[in-house]
ROMIMAR-730307 format. One record per residue (C-alpha): residue in three letters; y, z, x. Coordinates in pm, whole numbers. Example, Ala and Ser with C-alpha at 12.3 -4.5 7.8 and 13.67 -1.06 7.14 Angstrom:
<nodes>
<node type="ALA" Y="-450" Z="780" X="1230"/>
<node type="SER" Y="-106" Z="714" X="1367"/>
</nodes>
This chain:
<nodes>
<node type="MET" Y="-3365" Z="1695" X="2369"/>
<node type="ARG" Y="-3529" Z="1446" X="2599"/>
<node type="ARG" Y="-3807" Z="1690" X="2690"/>
<node type="SER" Y="-3892" Z="1838" X="2351"/>
<node type="GLY" Y="-3820" Z="1545" X="2119"/>
<node type="ASN" Y="-3596" Z="1764" X="1901"/>
<node type="ILE" Y="-3300" Z="1550" X="1792"/>
<node type="PHE" Y="-3101" Z="1851" X="1670"/>
<node type="GLU" Y="-3107" Z="2032" X="2004"/>
<node type="THR" Y="-2796" Z="2013" X="2217"/>
<node type="ASP" Y="-2803" Z="1735" X="2471"/>
<node type="CYS" Y="-2624" Z="1917" X="2752"/>
<node type="TYR" Y="-2821" Z="1960" X="3074"/>
<node type="ARG" Y="-2561" Z="2104" X="3305"/>
<node type="GLY" Y="-2610" Z="2435" X="3472"/>
<node type="ARG" Y="-2498" Z="2772" X="3340"/>
<node type="GLY" Y="-2134" Z="2867" X="3366"/>
<node type="ILE" Y="-2007" Z="2510" X="3344"/>
<node type="ARG" Y="-1829" Z="2423" X="3019"/>
<node type="ASP" Y="-2022" Z="2138" X="2874"/>
<node type="TYR" Y="-1967" Z="1917" X="2574"/>
<node type="SER" Y="-2238" Z="1735" X="2388"/>
<node type="GLY" Y="-2200" Z="1375" X="2288"/>
<node type="ASN" Y="-2142" Z="1481" X="1928"/>
<node type="GLN" Y="-1858" Z="1711" X="2028"/>
<node type="ILE" Y="-1690" Z="1444" X="2239"/>
<node type="LEU" Y="-1719" Z="1191" X="1957"/>
<node type="THR" Y="-1576" Z="1442" X="1708"/>
<node type="ILE" Y="-1279" Z="1513" X="1933"/>
<node type="VAL" Y="-1206" Z="1145" X="1993"/>
<node type="LEU" Y="-1231" Z="1055" X="1623"/>
<node type="SER" Y="-1012" Z="1352" X="1530"/>
<node type="ILE" Y="-741" Z="1234" X="1769"/>
<node type="ILE" Y="-761" Z="880" X="1629"/>
<node type="SER" Y="-738" Z="1017" X="1274"/>
<node type="LEU" Y="-437" Z="1229" X="1364"/>
<node type="ILE" Y="-258" Z="928" X="1514"/>
<node type="ALA" Y="-338" Z="722" X="1201"/>
<node type="VAL" Y="-203" Z="997" X="972"/>
<node type="ILE" Y="119" Z="1021" X="1170"/>
<node type="TYR" Y="162" Z="642" X="1154"/>
<node type="ILE" Y="96" Z="632" X="779"/>
<node type="ILE" Y="342" Z="914" X="710"/>
<node type="ALA" Y="610" Z="758" X="932"/>
<node type="ASP" Y="579" Z="405" X="788"/>
<node type="PHE" Y="452" Z="477" X="436"/>
<node type="ASP" Y="648" Z="195" X="272"/>
<node type="LYS" Y="531" Z="-59" X="528"/>
<node type="VAL" Y="166" Z="50" X="501"/>
<node type="THR" Y="162" Z="36" X="121"/>
<node type="ALA" Y="331" Z="-306" X="128"/>
<node type="ARG" Y="63" Z="-437" X="365"/>
<node type="ILE" Y="-212" Z="-300" X="142"/>
<node type="ALA" Y="-55" Z="-461" X="-166"/>
<node type="ILE" Y="-19" Z="-797" X="8"/>
<node type="GLY" Y="-379" Z="-781" X="130"/>
<node type="ILE" Y="-515" Z="-706" X="-218"/>
<node type="ALA" Y="-302" Z="-983" X="-372"/>
<node type="ASN" Y="-433" Z="-1231" X="-115"/>
<node type="LEU" Y="-789" Z="-1117" X="-177"/>
<node type="LEU" Y="-757" Z="-1161" X="-551"/>
<node type="SER" Y="-586" Z="-1498" X="-523"/>
<node type="MET" Y="-860" Z="-1636" X="-296"/>
<node type="GLY" Y="-1108" Z="-1651" X="-580"/>
<node type="LEU" Y="-1314" Z="-1359" X="-459"/>
<node type="PRO" Y="-1364" Z="-1223" X="-813"/>
<node type="VAL" Y="-1502" Z="-1560" X="-926"/>
<node type="LEU" Y="-1741" Z="-1562" X="-631"/>
<node type="ALA" Y="-1853" Z="-1207" X="-708"/>
<node type="VAL" Y="-1922" Z="-1295" X="-1074"/>
<node type="LEU" Y="-2119" Z="-1605" X="-976"/>
<node type="LEU" Y="-2322" Z="-1407" X="-725"/>
<node type="GLY" Y="-2393" Z="-1140" X="-987"/>
<node type="ILE" Y="-2511" Z="-1401" X="-1237"/>
<node type="MET" Y="-2740" Z="-1559" X="-977"/>
<node type="ILE" Y="-2893" Z="-1221" X="-895"/>
<node type="LEU" Y="-2953" Z="-1142" X="-1263"/>
<node type="VAL" Y="-3112" Z="-1481" X="-1327"/>
<node type="GLY" Y="-3335" Z="-1438" X="-1023"/>
<node type="ARG" Y="-3451" Z="-1095" X="-1137"/>
<node type="LEU" Y="-3516" Z="-1212" X="-1491"/>
<node type="SER" Y="-3716" Z="-1515" X="-1378"/>
<node type="ARG" Y="-3923" Z="-1301" X="-1142"/>
<node type="ARG" Y="-3986" Z="-1041" X="-1413"/>
<node type="MET" Y="-4089" Z="-1308" X="-1665"/>
<node type="ARG" Y="-4327" Z="-1466" X="-1413"/>
<node type="ARG" Y="-4482" Z="-1128" X="-1335"/>
<node type="SER" Y="-4526" Z="-1034" X="-1700"/>
<node type="PHE" Y="-4688" Z="-1371" X="-1778"/>
<node type="TRP" Y="-4961" Z="-1333" X="-1516"/>
<node type="GLY" Y="-4996" Z="-957" X="-1567"/>
<node type="TRP" Y="-5149" Z="-965" X="-1916"/>
</nodes>
């Protein structure tokens, strides 16, 4: 990969006969192990995990996040409309 510039080529430069893993394979193995551990934890403590999710969502909603999201959306719409009106005025 470093010689040819091909990003899809394997990035193993060990000699023949030696079992080699590319960076992508190592990352896939590590993330698979982490996912397996997370699945086992979720299955073992399903009630505790769902309770934590429910508490987190309740806290998020009670913080006023929806109000902030609506205000941000209104500001974006007003900004787009004012820019579009300005452009159409000078464009004719």
